[in-house]
Structure formats: structure tokens, C-alpha cells
C-alpha positions in Angstrom: 25.1 117.0 62.5 24.5 119.3 65.4 27.4 121.2 66.9 27.2 119.4 70.3 27.4 116.1 68.6 30.3 117.2 66.5 32.1 118.4 69.6 31.5 115.1 71.3 32.9 113.1 68.4 36.0 115.3 68.3 36.6 114.9 72.0 36.1 111.1 71.7 38.5 110.9 68.8 41.1 112.8 70.8 40.6 110.5 73.8 41.0 107.4 71.7 44.1 108.8 70.1 45.7 109.7 73.4 44.7 106.3 74.9 46.2 104.5 71.9 49.4 106.6 72.1 49.8 106.6 75.9 52.6 104.1 75.7 54.7 106.6 73.8 54.0 109.3 76.4 54.8 107.0 79.4 57.6 104.8 78.1 61.2 105.6 78.9 63.7 105.9 76.1 65.8 108.4 74.2 64.8 110.9 71.5 66.8 110.4 68.2 66.7 113.3 65.7 68.1 112.6 62.2 69.3 115.2 59.7 69.8 114.0 56.1 71.8 115.2 53.1 74.7 116.8 55.1 78.2 116.0 53.7 81.3 115.5 55.7 82.2 113.3 58.8 82.9 116.0 61.4 80.4 116.9 64.1 80.9 120.6 63.0 79.4 119.7 59.6 76.2 118.8 61.5 76.1 121.7 63.9 76.7 124.2 61.1 74.0 122.9 58.8 71.0 125.3 58.4 68.5 122.6 59.4 70.3 121.9 62.7 68.9 121.8 65.4 65.4 123.0 64.7 64.4 121.0 61.7 65.2 117.3 61.8 64.1 115.2 58.9 63.0 112.3 61.1 62.5 111.6 64.8 62.5 108.3 66.7 62.3 107.0 70.3 65.0 104.4 70.8 64.8 101.8 73.6 68.5 102.3 74.6 71.2 104.9 74.2 72.1 103.4 70.8 71.3 104.3 67.2 70.8 101.7 64.4 74.0 100.7 62.7 74.6 101.2 59.0 71.6 103.5 58.9 72.5 105.9 56.0 75.2 108.0 54.4 75.8 111.7 54.6 73.7 112.4 57.6 74.0 113.5 61.2 72.0 112.7 64.3 71.3 113.9 67.8 70.3 111.6 70.7 69.1 113.2 73.9 67.3 112.4 77.1 67.1 113.0 80.8 69.3 110.6 82.6 68.0 109.2 85.9 70.8 107.7 88.1 69.6 104.7 90.1 71.9 105.5 93.1 74.0 108.4 94.2 77.7 108.1 93.4 80.4 108.3 90.8 79.6 107.5 87.2 81.9 107.2 84.1 80.6 107.3 80.5 81.9 106.0 77.2 80.9 106.8 73.6 81.5 104.8 70.4 80.7 105.9 66.8 81.4 105.9 63.1 82.2 108.6 62.1 82.9 111.4 64.6 80.8 112.0 67.7 80.6 114.1 70.9 79.0 113.3 74.2 77.6 116.0 76.6 76.3 115.9 80.1 74.6 118.7 82.0 74.8 119.4 85.7 71.0 119.4 85.8 68.0 119.1 83.5 68.9 122.2 81.5 70.7 121.7 78.2 72.2 125.2 78.6 74.5 123.7 81.4 75.8 120.8 79.3 79.6 120.3 78.9 81.5 117.9 76.7 82.7 114.8 78.5 83.8 112.4 75.7 84.3 112.2 72.0 85.3 110.0 69.0 87.8 111.8 66.7 87.9 109.3 63.9 85.6 106.2 64.1 85.2 103.0 66.1 83.3 99.7 65.5 79.9 99.3 67.1 80.2 99.2 70.9 83.9 99.4 70.8 84.5 101.4 74.0 88.3 101.3 74.3 89.6 102.4 71.0 90.5 106.0 71.8 91.3 107.7 75.1 88.8 110.5 74.4 85.9 108.0 74.4 86.0 107.8 78.2 84.8 110.6 80.5 86.1 111.6 83.8 84.1 110.4 86.8 81.0 112.4 87.5 79.0 112.5 90.7 75.3 112.1 90.2 72.5 112.2 92.7 69.6 109.7 92.9 66.3 111.6 92.6 67.7 114.2 90.2 67.6 114.1 86.4 70.5 115.1 84.1 70.4 116.2 80.5 72.6 114.0 78.3 73.2 114.4 74.6 75.2 112.7 71.9 75.9 114.1 68.4 77.2 112.0 65.6 78.1 112.7 62.0 78.4 110.1 59.2 80.1 110.6 55.9 80.0 107.3 54.0 80.4 103.6 54.6 79.4 102.0 57.9 78.0 104.0 60.8 77.0 103.5 64.4 76.5 105.4 67.7 76.2 104.2 71.3 76.8 105.4 74.9 77.4 103.2 77.9 78.3 103.8 81.5 79.9 102.5 84.7 77.6 102.8 87.6 78.9 102.9 91.2 80.3 99.5 92.2 80.2 98.1 88.6 83.3 97.0 86.6 84.4 99.1 83.6 82.6 98.0 80.4 84.4 95.7 78.0 84.1 96.1 74.2 80.7 94.8 73.3 79.0 95.8 76.6 75.4 97.0 76.3 74.5 100.7 76.0 72.6 102.5 78.7 69.1 101.0 78.8 65.8 102.8 78.6 65.1 102.2 82.3 67.3 105.2 83.1 66.4 107.5 80.2 63.4 109.8 79.7 63.0 111.3 76.1 63.9 115.0 76.2 61.7 117.8 74.9 58.5 115.9 74.2 55.1 117.2 75.2 51.9 118.6 73.7 52.4 119.8 70.1 54.0 123.2 69.8 53.3 125.0 66.5 56.4 127.0 65.4 55.0 128.2 62.0 51.3 129.1 61.7 49.3 129.1 58.5 49.3 132.4 56.7 46.7 134.2 54.5 46.8 133.3 50.8 45.6 135.4 47.9 45.3 133.6 44.5 43.7 134.0 41.1 40.8 131.6 40.5 41.9 128.4 38.8 45.2 128.6 40.7 46.3 126.7 43.8 46.6 127.6 47.5 48.6 125.9 50.3 48.3 126.2 54.0 51.1 124.8 56.3 51.9 124.3 60.0 55.2 123.4 61.4 55.9 121.8 64.8 58.8 121.7 67.2 58.4 117.9 67.2 56.5 115.8 64.7 56.9 112.5 66.6 53.4 110.9 67.0 51.6 114.0 65.8 48.4 113.8 63.7 46.8 116.7 61.8 43.2 117.6 60.8 42.6 120.7 58.7 39.4 122.6 59.1 37.5 125.0 56.9 35.3 127.5 58.8 35.5 125.2 61.8 34.5 122.0 60.0 36.8 119.1 59.4 38.0 118.7 55.8 37.8 115.0 54.8 41.2 113.6 54.0 43.1 116.7 55.0 45.4 115.0 57.5 48.9 116.2 56.6 50.9 119.1 58.0 50.0 121.0 54.7 46.7 121.4 53.0 46.7 122.0 49.2 43.7 123.3 47.2 43.6 123.2 43.4 42.0 124.6 41.4 40.5 127.2 43.6 37.1 128.8 42.7 35.6 132.2 43.4 33.3 130.4 45.9 36.3 129.5 48.0 37.1 133.1 48.7 36.6 134.1 52.4 37.2 130.7 53.8 39.1 130.4 57.1 41.5 127.5 57.3 43.1 126.1 60.5 44.7 122.9 61.7 43.9 120.8 64.8 47.1 118.9 66.0 47.2 116.0 68.4 50.0 113.9 69.9 50.3 111.5 72.9 50.8 114.4 75.3 48.0 116.7 74.2 46.5 118.8 71.4 46.4 122.4 70.1 44.8 124.5 67.3 46.6 126.6 64.9 45.6 130.2 64.1 43.2 130.7 61.2 44.3 131.8 57.7 42.1 133.4 55.2 41.8 132.5 51.5 41.1 135.3 49.1 40.3 134.4 45.5 40.4 137.1 42.8 38.7 136.7 39.4 40.9 135.6 36.5 40.7 138.4 33.9 43.5 137.2 31.7 42.2 135.7 28.4 43.3 132.2 27.4 44.9 131.8 24.0 44.7 129.1 21.3 48.3 127.9 21.3 48.3 124.9 18.9 46.3 122.6 16.7 47.7 119.4 15.4 46.9 115.8 14.4 48.2 112.9 16.4 48.1 110.5 13.4 44.6 110.4 12.2 44.2 113.3 9.7 40.5 113.5 10.5 41.1 114.2 14.2 42.6 117.5 15.4 43.7 118.3 19.0 43.1 121.9 19.9 45.4 123.2 22.7 44.6 126.2 24.8 47.0 128.1 27.1 45.0 127.2 30.2 42.0 125.0 31.3 38.8 126.1 29.8 35.1 125.3 30.5 34.5 121.8 29.2 30.9 122.5 28.0 31.9 125.2 25.5 35.3 123.7 24.7 33.7 120.5 23.5 30.8 122.1 21.6 31.0 121.9 17.8 29.5 125.4 17.4 32.6 126.8 19.2 34.8 126.2 16.1 34.9 126.9 12.4 37.0 125.1 9.8 37.6 126.9 6.5 38.2 125.4 3.0 37.5 121.7 3.9 35.2 120.9 0.9 32.1 120.8 3.0 33.7 119.3 6.1 32.2 121.9 8.3 28.9 120.2 8.4 30.6 117.1 9.8 32.5 118.8 12.6 32.2 117.3 16.0 34.0 118.3 19.2 34.3 116.3 22.4 36.4 116.1 25.5 34.9 113.6 27.8 35.4 110.4 25.8 39.1 110.4 26.2 41.2 111.2 29.2 43.1 114.4 28.2 44.0 117.6 30.0 41.1 120.0 30.0 42.9 122.6 28.0 42.8 120.1 25.1 39.8 119.6 22.8 39.5 117.2 19.8 37.7 117.9 16.6 36.4 115.3 14.1 35.8 116.3 10.5 35.5 114.6 7.1 38.7 115.9 5.5 41.9 117.6 6.5 41.3 121.0 8.0 42.8 124.1 6.6 42.1 126.7 9.2 40.3 126.6 12.6 39.2 129.4 14.8 37.6 129.8 18.2 36.5 132.6 20.5 34.6 133.3 23.7 31.4 135.2 24.4 30.8 137.5 27.4 29.7 134.6 29.5 32.9 132.8 29.0 31.7 130.2 26.4 33.4 129.4 23.1 31.6 130.9 20.2 31.6 130.1 16.5 33.2 133.1 14.7 32.7 134.3 11.2 34.7 132.5 8.6 38.3 133.7 8.3 39.2 132.8 4.7 40.7 129.9 2.9 44.2 129.7 4.1 45.7 126.2 3.6 47.5 126.0 7.0 46.5 126.6 10.6 47.2 130.2 11.7 47.7 130.2 15.5 48.3 133.9 15.6 45.0 134.6 13.9 43.2 132.3 16.3 44.8 134.1 19.1 43.5 137.4 17.7 40.0 136.0 17.9 40.5 135.3 21.5 41.9 138.7 22.2 39.1 140.5 20.5 36.2 138.6 21.9 37.0 137.6 25.5 35.1 139.3 28.3 36.9 140.1 31.6 34.0 138.4 33.3 35.0 135.0 32.0 35.7 132.5 34.8 39.3 131.8 33.8 41.1 128.5 34.5 38.0 126.7 35.7 37.9 123.1 34.4 34.3 122.1 34.8 33.1 118.6 34.1 
């Protein structure tokens, strides 16, 4: 595919994604950020948690200033938006929650100017506005045409949980218990926009046969999609915030990896990270040989994956003192699904001693006979590996 055609398809894909997600970008509502696995029921337990506020576990857009009831245990949440008053005048706010909560309102769109206006010190039932005096704010004068940052924090320990905020607009009666929360009409989700990458992928150096991971982190994951690229070309199926490669090969060295991120508000590219793959010069060892029930089948276990072609070749092994069984030796690895550092040997009678070694090209070789010991000697087999492995062997590569 030519570069202009690839570019056109990428642009078309972005346009389709943005079109399909445009409702999210244009719809009013309130951002809800959830932080799991935090003990306690005090708001301070949430605000002192290492993950707060930068790393919420989940994000949602709610259609009113209310979180789902009985959502989870041992979590905290933050709901925030820009409040758009329909008329100029005096407004009063109420908050209800289980367990504790705090409500803030700013004098403008800037969260830095927020002040606490209401709170719940113990807990209330859902939409129970008149349980505690602290639930109700003092009257606040708001101006139509301006937007005001508003935020609620809630911490849940165990049992039931809820969070909601309502208001009294100019000329309206005070809300009774059960009155509806502030609707989405007057709320704009705060802090959303084109994706912002807060952690870029970093260079990785790994030994061949190992693994490599590249990761990006965003300020907000809501609605974001990811496409990893290698040397500028899309990697099929690499659509998560992290890209994992295993096993890596020498041919992967020098690759440049980056991520293209899109949400309903726009797109961005991460910086590129380089992958460096060093040769594996550490010899594998023969760690065990055993029978899984059939005395004519041995499973040979190596310390790491080895090349399938040589690991399954009969000539790579010798068996001593088997009353002629050596002529009937067969090795295979493809017929049964086993890890590639396993090989199986068929022979006519119970084996006494088995040995294996590699040549300079990294293939298992058939060594000279080692004697007539009546039991498998793992240390001796390991000596064969140590004496005959070349540093040029492609370590850890499991080839099929």
C-alpha cells in the first residue's frame, strides 16, 4: 500500500471515530472518576491515597449530578463539572451521600478558586437532603453567561453507598427529600479534551528471547482508543495503552515504537521509543529427565526454550546401557502441546543415562557415550552443555 493511501485511510478512520463519538464531546453531563481499593469512610482517606487525583481506575460521564447507588465497597470518587446557571440570582446547594462527602464550588471556572460549601459527616440515604445541617450551603450569587467549577468528593467504606447534589434556583422552593439532582442541562464535563499523554513510551533493551513492553499513560482515558506503530506502520491488534512483545528476536532490534491516540475531541502521537535486542550468550542447561507414566517415554526439560528442530532430533541425544535401545530412539516435540523447553524421547527399554549438547550453530548434538550409569545424571548432562555451547547460539528462541 502506498504512503498516500495509508495516510488517507488513517485520516478516514479518525474522522469516522470522531463522528461516532461526537455525542460524547457535545453532550452535557458530569465527569465521574472512581478510585478503587481505598479503605476507610473519610474523604481524607481518598485525598491522601497515592492514586488521587491523577490516576483514577475508571471514568464515566453521568447524565445528572448523581452517582450510581450501591456501586462498590472501599472506594472513593470525584464528580466535577462546569455549572451553567440558567439565570442570575441566588442559589443554594445540598449534598447527600453514604459514606462521607464534601461539596466545593469555585468563584469561576478555575478549580484553584474552589471553596467548600457543604458536606456529609456520617451518611445519608439516597437523595436525603435534610438529614444534617452541613448538607446545605449558604446562598451563592451566580451570573448567567458565566460557568462555575463544581466538585463533589465521596468516600465509601462498606455497605450501601450513594452520592448526589441538588440545588434551589432563584424563585424555586427548597428541595424536599427525594428531589432530583442537578440535571445534565446545566453541567459541562470538566477537564475533557484531546488526549494528553502524561507518560511517554521509553527505550527498552532486552536479551533475545525475552520480552519488551511499551506503555503510554493519559490524563483521561475516557473514550480514548490506541494504535501502536512500528517504524510508522500500524501493528495489527496492538490497540491497548501498552504493547507487549514476547519473545523478541535479534531482528526486532532497532525498531521504533510509538502510539497514535484518538478520542472524541482530537488525536495525538506519542514520542518514539527504541527497542535494542542483545544476543543471548548464556547457555541453557538440561535440568531434568523423567517419565510421566510410560517407562518408554522420557520428558527432557531444559532451563529455557530451545530450537525445536534440534531439540526434537533423535541424533541430539544418547542413551547408555539400554540393551540396544539406542537404535530405537525417537525424539519429537510437535505432536503434543508442551512447552518448547520440553522434548520427549521414545525408546525400547528404560533408559539409564541421557546426554545432550549443542554445536557452534546452536543445534543439539549427539555426544560420545558417557558410560553405563544406572540413573540419570543431571549434573553430567549440564557439563555437556557447558563444555560445548557456543556464545553464538540464538538463546531462548522457540522456533516452530
